[in-house]
Every structure is written in structure tokens, then in C-alpha cells.
SEPA-923034 format. One record per residue (C-alpha): residue number from 1; residue in one letter; x, y, z. Coordinates in steps of 0.2 Angstrom, whole numbers. Layout:
REM residues N
(pt NUM,a,(X,Y,Z))
...
//
This chain:
REM residues 441
(pt 1,m,(-8,240,-10))
(pt 2,i,(-6,236,-29))
(pt 3,a,(-17,223,-36))
(pt 4,p,(-17,223,-55))
(pt 5,a,(-33,228,-65))
(pt 6,q,(-48,218,-70))
(pt 7,f,(-46,205,-54))
(pt 8,r,(-54,205,-38))
(pt 9,f,(-48,196,-24))
(pt 10,t,(-60,187,-12))
(pt 11,p,(-60,193,6))
(pt 12,k,(-49,178,11))
(pt 13,q,(-38,182,-2))
(pt 14,s,(-36,201,2))
(pt 15,r,(-31,197,20))
(pt 16,v,(-18,185,14))
(pt 17,y,(-12,197,0))
(pt 18,n,(-12,212,13))
(pt 19,t,(-3,201,25))
(pt 20,l,(11,198,12))
(pt 21,m,(12,215,5))
(pt 22,t,(14,223,22))
(pt 23,r,(21,211,36))
(pt 24,h,(32,202,23))
(pt 25,p,(33,186,33))
(pt 26,p,(51,177,29))
(pt 27,y,(41,161,28))
(pt 28,c,(24,158,21))
(pt 29,l,(14,142,16))
(pt 30,m,(-3,140,7))
(pt 31,h,(-10,123,9))
(pt 32,g,(-26,115,6))
(pt 33,g,(-39,106,-7))
(pt 34,a,(-38,107,-25))
(pt 35,r,(-39,123,-35))
(pt 36,s,(-44,132,-20))
(pt 37,g,(-35,149,-25))
(pt 38,k,(-19,147,-16))
(pt 39,s,(-7,150,-31))
(pt 40,v,(-16,166,-37))
(pt 41,v,(-12,175,-21))
(pt 42,f,(7,172,-22))
(pt 43,a,(6,176,-40))
(pt 44,r,(-3,193,-38))
(pt 45,s,(8,197,-23))
(pt 46,l,(25,193,-34))
(pt 47,f,(21,205,-46))
(pt 48,a,(15,218,-35))
(pt 49,l,(31,217,-25))
(pt 50,a,(41,218,-40))
(pt 51,t,(32,234,-44))
(pt 52,l,(36,242,-27))
(pt 53,y,(53,235,-25))
(pt 54,p,(60,236,-43))
(pt 55,n,(78,239,-39))
(pt 56,n,(88,223,-41))
(pt 57,f,(73,213,-39))
(pt 58,k,(74,195,-44))
(pt 59,a,(63,181,-39))
(pt 60,i,(61,163,-43))
(pt 61,v,(46,151,-45))
(pt 62,i,(51,133,-44))
(pt 63,r,(43,115,-46))
(pt 64,k,(50,98,-46))
(pt 65,r,(54,98,-65))
(pt 66,l,(56,112,-76))
(pt 67,k,(43,105,-89))
(pt 68,a,(30,104,-77))
(pt 69,a,(33,122,-71))
(pt 70,r,(32,128,-89))
(pt 71,e,(15,119,-92))
(pt 72,t,(7,123,-74))
(pt 73,i,(11,137,-64))
(pt 74,f,(19,149,-79))
(pt 75,k,(7,144,-93))
(pt 76,d,(-9,145,-83))
(pt 77,t,(-5,159,-70))
(pt 78,l,(10,170,-72))
(pt 79,r,(10,171,-91))
(pt 80,p,(-7,178,-92))
(pt 81,i,(-4,191,-77))
(pt 82,a,(12,196,-85))
(pt 83,k,(3,198,-102))
(pt 84,s,(-10,209,-93))
(pt 85,l,(2,222,-86))
(pt 86,k,(11,236,-96))
(pt 87,g,(29,235,-99))
(pt 88,w,(31,217,-94))
(pt 89,t,(40,205,-107))
(pt 90,i,(42,185,-108))
(pt 91,r,(58,178,-115))
(pt 92,s,(68,161,-114))
(pt 93,e,(83,158,-105))
(pt 94,n,(91,139,-107))
(pt 95,q,(73,133,-110))
(pt 96,s,(66,143,-93))
(pt 97,p,(54,156,-95))
(pt 98,v,(59,173,-89))
(pt 99,i,(48,186,-85))
(pt 100,e,(55,204,-86))
(pt 101,g,(46,221,-79))
(pt 102,p,(50,239,-85))
(pt 103,k,(63,242,-73))
(pt 104,g,(73,227,-75))
(pt 105,q,(63,215,-63))
(pt 106,i,(66,198,-65))
(pt 107,i,(54,182,-61))
(pt 108,m,(62,166,-66))
(pt 109,i,(54,150,-68))
(pt 110,a,(62,134,-65))
(pt 111,g,(63,116,-59))
(pt 112,m,(73,107,-47))
(pt 113,d,(81,97,-60))
(pt 114,q,(90,114,-65))
(pt 115,m,(99,114,-47))
(pt 116,d,(115,118,-51))
(pt 117,d,(109,133,-62))
(pt 118,i,(97,138,-48))
(pt 119,l,(110,140,-35))
(pt 120,g,(122,150,-46))
(pt 121,d,(111,166,-42))
(pt 122,e,(103,175,-28))
(pt 123,y,(85,179,-25))
(pt 124,v,(74,190,-14))
(pt 125,i,(59,178,-15))
(pt 126,a,(59,160,-18))
(pt 127,w,(42,151,-22))
(pt 128,i,(39,131,-22))
(pt 129,n,(24,128,-31))
(pt 130,e,(17,111,-26))
(pt 131,g,(29,109,-12))
(pt 132,r,(24,92,-9))
(pt 133,q,(33,85,-23))
(pt 134,v,(51,93,-18))
(pt 135,s,(63,86,-7))
(pt 136,y,(68,93,10))
(pt 137,s,(86,94,5))
(pt 138,d,(81,104,-10))
(pt 139,h,(72,117,1))
(pt 140,i,(86,118,13))
(pt 141,a,(98,122,-3))
(pt 142,l,(89,136,-7))
(pt 143,e,(91,145,10))
(pt 144,d,(108,151,5))
(pt 145,r,(102,159,-11))
(pt 146,m,(92,171,-1))
(pt 147,a,(104,185,0))
(pt 148,r,(98,196,-14))
(pt 149,v,(97,215,-8))
(pt 150,v,(81,222,-16))
(pt 151,k,(76,242,-13))
(pt 152,s,(60,252,-17))
(pt 153,e,(64,268,-27))
(pt 154,d,(65,278,-10))
(pt 155,g,(78,265,-2))
(pt 156,e,(66,254,7))
(pt 157,v,(73,236,8))
(pt 158,l,(63,221,3))
(pt 159,p,(68,207,17))
(pt 160,p,(69,190,9))
(pt 161,m,(53,179,9))
(pt 162,r,(51,159,5))
(pt 163,w,(34,155,-1))
(pt 164,m,(27,137,-4))
(pt 165,d,(10,132,-10))
(pt 166,t,(4,113,-9))
(pt 167,n,(-10,100,-9))
(pt 168,p,(-10,90,7))
(pt 169,s,(0,73,9))
(pt 170,f,(3,62,23))
(pt 171,r,(5,69,41))
(pt 172,h,(24,64,42))
(pt 173,h,(28,73,27))
(pt 174,w,(42,86,30))
(pt 175,i,(31,101,25))
(pt 176,h,(19,97,39))
(pt 177,r,(32,94,52))
(pt 178,l,(41,110,47))
(pt 179,c,(27,123,43))
(pt 180,l,(13,116,53))
(pt 181,e,(20,107,69))
(pt 182,s,(35,119,68))
(pt 183,i,(48,105,71))
(pt 184,e,(64,104,61))
(pt 185,p,(60,87,51))
(pt 186,e,(79,80,53))
(pt 187,d,(83,83,71))
(pt 188,g,(67,86,78))
(pt 189,r,(70,101,88))
(pt 190,a,(56,115,90))
(pt 191,l,(58,129,78))
(pt 192,e,(62,147,85))
(pt 193,a,(50,161,83))
(pt 194,s,(60,168,69))
(pt 195,e,(59,151,59))
(pt 196,r,(41,148,61))
(pt 197,w,(29,148,46))
(pt 198,y,(15,160,42))
(pt 199,t,(1,148,36))
(pt 200,k,(-15,147,28))
(pt 201,h,(-27,135,23))
(pt 202,w,(-39,133,9))
(pt 203,t,(-53,123,2))
(pt 204,p,(-60,124,-15))
(pt 205,e,(-75,132,-6))
(pt 206,d,(-64,146,-5))
(pt 207,n,(-63,148,-23))
(pt 208,p,(-81,157,-30))
(pt 209,h,(-75,153,-48))
(pt 210,l,(-76,133,-47))
(pt 211,s,(-91,125,-54))
(pt 212,v,(-104,117,-43))
(pt 213,g,(-100,101,-53))
(pt 214,f,(-81,101,-49))
(pt 215,i,(-85,104,-31))
(pt 216,e,(-97,88,-31))
(pt 217,r,(-85,78,-39))
(pt 218,l,(-71,81,-26))
(pt 219,k,(-85,76,-13))
(pt 220,r,(-88,60,-22))
(pt 221,l,(-70,54,-22))
(pt 222,p,(-64,41,-10))
(pt 223,e,(-61,46,9))
(pt 224,i,(-43,50,9))
(pt 225,r,(-43,58,-7))
(pt 226,r,(-58,68,-2))
(pt 227,r,(-51,74,14))
(pt 228,r,(-35,79,5))
(pt 229,m,(-42,87,-10))
(pt 230,y,(-59,94,-5))
(pt 231,s,(-56,97,14))
(pt 232,g,(-38,100,12))
(pt 233,d,(-32,88,27))
(pt 234,w,(-16,81,30))
(pt 235,c,(-20,62,32))
(pt 236,n,(-11,45,31))
(pt 237,n,(-18,31,20))
(pt 238,e,(-23,20,33))
(pt 239,g,(-32,3,29))
(pt 240,a,(-29,4,11))
(pt 241,v,(-20,-12,3))
(pt 242,y,(-6,0,-6))
(pt 243,d,(-5,11,9))
(pt 244,i,(13,14,4))
(pt 245,f,(6,25,-12))
(pt 246,q,(8,43,-11))
(pt 247,e,(3,55,-23))
(pt 248,d,(18,66,-22))
(pt 249,i,(30,52,-24))
(pt 250,h,(21,40,-37))
(pt 251,t,(12,53,-50))
(pt 252,w,(18,63,-64))
(pt 253,a,(12,76,-76))
(pt 254,w,(14,79,-94))
(pt 255,g,(31,89,-95))
(pt 256,e,(39,76,-83))
(pt 257,e,(44,62,-96))
(pt 258,p,(60,54,-92))
(pt 259,a,(73,52,-105))
(pt 260,g,(70,41,-119))
(pt 261,w,(51,42,-118))
(pt 262,e,(48,43,-137))
(pt 263,s,(58,27,-140))
(pt 264,a,(53,16,-125))
(pt 265,p,(42,1,-127))
(pt 266,t,(25,1,-122))
(pt 267,v,(16,-13,-112))
(pt 268,e,(-3,-15,-108))
(pt 269,g,(-15,-23,-98))
(pt 270,i,(-34,-28,-98))
(pt 271,d,(-46,-32,-84))
(pt 272,f,(-63,-38,-94))
(pt 273,g,(-80,-31,-87))
(pt 274,y,(-96,-26,-93))
(pt 275,n,(-107,-22,-76))
(pt 276,d,(-91,-19,-68))
(pt 277,p,(-79,-7,-78))
(pt 278,f,(-68,-14,-92))
(pt 279,v,(-51,-7,-89))
(pt 280,w,(-35,-5,-103))
(pt 281,l,(-21,3,-96))
(pt 282,r,(-4,6,-105))
(pt 283,a,(14,11,-98))
(pt 284,k,(31,14,-105))
(pt 285,l,(44,3,-98))
(pt 286,i,(60,14,-96))
(pt 287,d,(74,7,-85))
(pt 288,r,(62,-6,-77))
(pt 289,v,(49,8,-72))
(pt 290,q,(31,8,-77))
(pt 291,w,(26,25,-82))
(pt 292,f,(7,23,-84))
(pt 293,y,(-1,36,-95))
(pt 294,p,(-17,42,-103))
(pt 295,p,(-28,39,-113))
(pt 296,f,(-34,24,-104))
(pt 297,i,(-51,14,-102))
(pt 298,y,(-61,13,-87))
(pt 299,k,(-80,11,-92))
(pt 300,s,(-94,-1,-89))
(pt 301,g,(-109,-4,-100))
(pt 302,v,(-100,-7,-116))
(pt 303,i,(-96,-22,-125))
(pt 304,v,(-79,-29,-129))
(pt 305,e,(-80,-26,-148))
(pt 306,e,(-83,-7,-145))
(pt 307,h,(-67,-7,-133))
(pt 308,a,(-57,-15,-145))
(pt 309,k,(-61,-1,-158))
(pt 310,m,(-57,12,-143))
(pt 311,i,(-40,4,-139))
(pt 312,k,(-34,4,-157))
(pt 313,r,(-39,22,-158))
(pt 314,h,(-30,26,-143))
(pt 315,r,(-15,17,-148))
(pt 316,a,(-12,28,-163))
(pt 317,g,(-1,16,-172))
(pt 318,i,(10,11,-157))
(pt 319,e,(10,-6,-154))
(pt 320,p,(14,-13,-137))
(pt 321,m,(27,-27,-133))
(pt 322,w,(14,-36,-124))
(pt 323,v,(-4,-36,-118))
(pt 324,v,(-8,-45,-102))
(pt 325,a,(-26,-49,-99))
(pt 326,d,(-39,-58,-88))
(pt 327,h,(-43,-75,-92))
(pt 328,a,(-60,-72,-100))
(pt 329,a,(-57,-84,-115))
(pt 330,g,(-72,-78,-125))
(pt 331,d,(-66,-60,-123))
(pt 332,r,(-48,-63,-127))
(pt 333,a,(-54,-72,-143))
(pt 334,t,(-65,-57,-148))
(pt 335,l,(-49,-46,-147))
(pt 336,n,(-38,-57,-154))
(pt 337,e,(-48,-65,-168))
(pt 338,r,(-59,-48,-174))
(pt 339,h,(-47,-35,-170))
(pt 340,g,(-31,-42,-171))
(pt 341,i,(-25,-38,-152))
(pt 342,e,(-16,-52,-145))
(pt 343,t,(-15,-56,-126))
(pt 344,i,(-6,-66,-114))
(pt 345,p,(-16,-73,-99))
(pt 346,a,(-12,-64,-83))
(pt 347,y,(-4,-73,-68))
(pt 348,k,(-17,-70,-55))
(pt 349,p,(-13,-75,-37))
(pt 350,i,(-20,-59,-28))
(pt 351,v,(-9,-60,-12))
(pt 352,e,(7,-63,-21))
(pt 353,g,(3,-50,-34))
(pt 354,v,(-1,-37,-21))
(pt 355,g,(16,-41,-12))
(pt 356,v,(25,-39,-30))
(pt 357,t,(16,-23,-34))
(pt 358,k,(20,-15,-16))
(pt 359,e,(38,-19,-19))
(pt 360,l,(38,-9,-36))
(pt 361,l,(30,6,-26))
(pt 362,r,(42,5,-11))
(pt 363,p,(56,19,-14))
(pt 364,d,(73,13,-14))
(pt 365,d,(87,22,-4))
(pt 366,l,(88,36,-16))
(pt 367,g,(70,38,-16))
(pt 368,a,(66,30,-33))
(pt 369,v,(51,20,-37))
(pt 370,r,(46,7,-51))
(pt 371,m,(28,14,-54))
(pt 372,m,(23,30,-59))
(pt 373,v,(5,36,-62))
(pt 374,h,(-1,51,-73))
(pt 375,e,(-10,63,-62))
(pt 376,d,(-24,64,-76))
(pt 377,m,(-28,46,-73))
(pt 378,e,(-42,50,-60))
(pt 379,e,(-52,33,-59))
(pt 380,v,(-35,24,-56))
(pt 381,l,(-30,35,-42))
(pt 382,n,(-46,34,-33))
(pt 383,e,(-44,15,-33))
(pt 384,f,(-27,17,-23))
(pt 385,f,(-37,25,-9))
(pt 386,s,(-52,14,-10))
(pt 387,y,(-44,-3,-12))
(pt 388,v,(-44,-8,5))
(pt 389,w,(-41,-25,15))
(pt 390,e,(-56,-35,20))
(pt 391,p,(-63,-30,37))
(pt 392,p,(-65,-41,51))
(pt 393,r,(-81,-49,54))
(pt 394,e,(-90,-50,71))
(pt 395,g,(-81,-65,81))
(pt 396,r,(-68,-68,66))
(pt 397,k,(-51,-60,63))
(pt 398,a,(-50,-51,46))
(pt 399,k,(-44,-60,31))
(pt 400,e,(-27,-55,25))
(pt 401,v,(-35,-52,9))
(pt 402,p,(-40,-36,-1))
(pt 403,r,(-60,-33,-2))
(pt 404,d,(-65,-38,-19))
(pt 405,l,(-72,-21,-22))
(pt 406,d,(-64,-5,-32))
(pt 407,n,(-51,-16,-38))
(pt 408,h,(-53,-16,-57))
(pt 409,a,(-38,-5,-60))
(pt 410,m,(-27,-12,-46))
(pt 411,d,(-31,-29,-53))
(pt 412,t,(-25,-23,-71))
(pt 413,m,(-9,-15,-64))
(pt 414,r,(-5,-30,-55))
(pt 415,y,(-6,-42,-70))
(pt 416,m,(6,-30,-78))
(pt 417,s,(18,-29,-63))
(pt 418,m,(19,-47,-62))
(pt 419,e,(22,-49,-82))
(pt 420,v,(35,-35,-80))
(pt 421,e,(44,-46,-67))
(pt 422,g,(44,-61,-76))
(pt 423,i,(32,-70,-63))
(pt 424,r,(21,-83,-71))
(pt 425,a,(13,-99,-66))
(pt 426,g,(25,-114,-62))
(pt 427,d,(39,-102,-58))
(pt 428,a,(47,-106,-42))
(pt 429,k,(41,-89,-35))
(pt 430,a,(22,-95,-37))
(pt 431,s,(13,-102,-23))
(pt 432,k,(-2,-114,-26))
(pt 433,t,(-5,-113,-8))
(pt 434,d,(-11,-95,-12))
(pt 435,p,(-30,-96,-10))
(pt 436,f,(-32,-84,-24))
(pt 437,f,(-20,-94,-36))
(pt 438,w,(-25,-91,-54))
(pt 439,g,(-39,-80,-49))
(pt 440,a,(-50,-89,-38))
(pt 441,i,(-59,-73,-37))
//
């Protein structure tokens, strides 16, 4: 088999690589934890197959959006490999990177937001990178494009192959049903033997190049995130206040900014703390959707004076439309009088605010949501999984309120959601019967 020079597979990677190169499974899923070495096996196999079967070779590597594909799988993995191989060149075509081999082989990098262009061609390999972010309908649409006839120099035909890699999501995700349960997601029928996927599970422990510190950080994640990102388990978010939150639906990456990003207004939220974390979040408001983005502040043991200086640095001259904040009068006065950061008091009934925030997270009939969180906001994402309902106590029913723990970013988002929706004290929608009206805790 051909493996590019100056790269050494682990034994597990070698076994999968040899399977792809010799057995050519028509469907292959690599799933598991973060940075576990899944993508590199596909990438090396792709270039090796293009070398062995050069005649009429054309493959496509796809993510949800083109910008994200360029910034991740192309920039971090495919481009370095192409540059290391003799005779391979890189060009751009309609903003899409195109990698071309010495015998005319083509590897296209694309996004599902270019579906019309994608469906206008045929491929021998279609690789969906980070498949949990892609819809089942988009996956199906590619099936009819797998008709390209590709041959080796001596005339051997390379059969078409569908590849996908992903971190785990919830157990009823279409990928889990299709690839791991061998069930057609829409009609529930059992897949025929020829339709079943060759799958391989990975964990970060499979990647010898990861630092001990990174592995330990994954082990310290909240339970659901740890199971997904470290153990590579597919699991539901049971017990979480925002059990509707799913990373494949509610997170985004640089390169996926919506139209109008630069001119969109910014809004901010603050939850004061010293022993507990002080939290400052900001979001772009675009078509009534909050797009939360870094940098942000989530830090304990620092006085408000220092946080104020950091906020002004992070703003870099971009003034927000409003800043909604917790009710600590002294801290709000410090921000306003000493640093010119004016705030409005948050409307804080917890139960009502959780309900409002859940509705913003709930997908509509078209699958669109009204809260998106950048994938680099690690502490915020962790709280979505660790912020849980108050458990029952012996002999008592559970209170239908969230536990007052791991809620600092969640409180800030709740303040912002209530302000975005225009819900304030005295409104008809407000309920003074809520035991947490105006933040009893």
C-alpha cells in the first residue's frame, strides 16, 4: 500500500487504512472522541487511492459550510499532505480549494451550502467531515452523484465509496441509526447487507501525539461531554435543564458566520462573581438569532475593576446595543461610573427565563434555532451539560427548579434571552408567583 513518506500510522490506523485500500468498503464511518486520529486515516487513504487509480479520479470532501471546510479539514489536514507530495498542486475554484494530482486527479473541498454545485458533478469518493452537523437529506442527495468510473493504469476499476467521520451526538441521531444500528432513519427498515456500514470507533487515547494535558482536560469535562469527547460514546443529555441543546445543532465555527455579520448589532450580558466566576458574554443579533462568539470572560478571583478593563480590550471599539447585568448595585456602579460601561438590570425569574431560553434553542419546522454558541466557548458549552434540575431528596419530590450550581454562563444567557425577547418586570408575561422572581437565588 502507498503511505506518504515521513508519516507513520499507529497499528489501529494501519489496519483501517489497509481495509480501505484493499477491501474498498462502499460505506465507512469513523466515529469517536475528539482529535482521536479519525480524519487522518481518511486523508492519507484518499491521496493513496488517487495515486493508484489516477484515471478520471475525482473526490469531494464536504463539511456543513465551505468556510468551515477551508479552515479545518483543508487547512489542517489536506493541504499539508498535498504540499508534502511531489506533483500535487492547489488552486481555487469559486472559492473552493481544489487539489490536483500530477495525472489530473481532483480532490474538491466543499460545503453543503454549495449543494447545487456539488450535485452538478460525479465522484468516486465522497467524504463527509464532521457528519453530525449534516442533515440526512443532504447525505442522501450525494448518493446519486457516486457514478464516476475511475480506473488504475492497468484498467482496474475503483468502486465508489462513501466516507464519514464524526464526534458522537445523541443516540437517536440519523448517523447512529443508519451506520451503527443498520436502520434506515426515515422508514425504520433494516438495511440489506450491501447497505451496511463498515465502522470503527476511536478515542483520544488512540492518538499518541496528544498531550497528557489535553487528555486530562477531556477527562474533567461534565459527564455527558466527557462520554462523547473522551470515551466517544453516543448518549443523550438526560437530566440537563437544557436537554434540548445539541452541539451539532447549536454550535458554530469561524467561517460559518451568517450574512450581515460585520454590520450586525452586538449585545452583552454580565453575571457578577468573585468566588464564583464572573461571566461576560456577547452575541451578534442577526434575524433575531443570538450568535455568541469569543472572546468572552469566565473567571473567578478577579475584581470588577480588572474585568472592566478586559471587557474594553475585548470590545476593540465595538460598542454594544445594550448590556444586561445581574443586580449587584455596587458592581454595576463600578462599571458605569469608572469605566463608562452602562448596564441595565436583568429580569431574573429563573423558571420563566429557562422556558424562554429553551424556546430559543428549540428547532423550528425548518430546523432553525435562535441561539448559536461558538465551538471555542468551552466553559459555556460545559455548563449546558452540567446545569441540571434539582434532584429529589429523600421522601420528597424533586423541585422543578435548576440546581444552583454550574449556572454562571447559563444565568447570563438567560438574562440576554429575556432582554432579546423584550420580557421585563411588570410585563403581562412576568409572573410574581415564580419563587425566583427577580432572582431570589
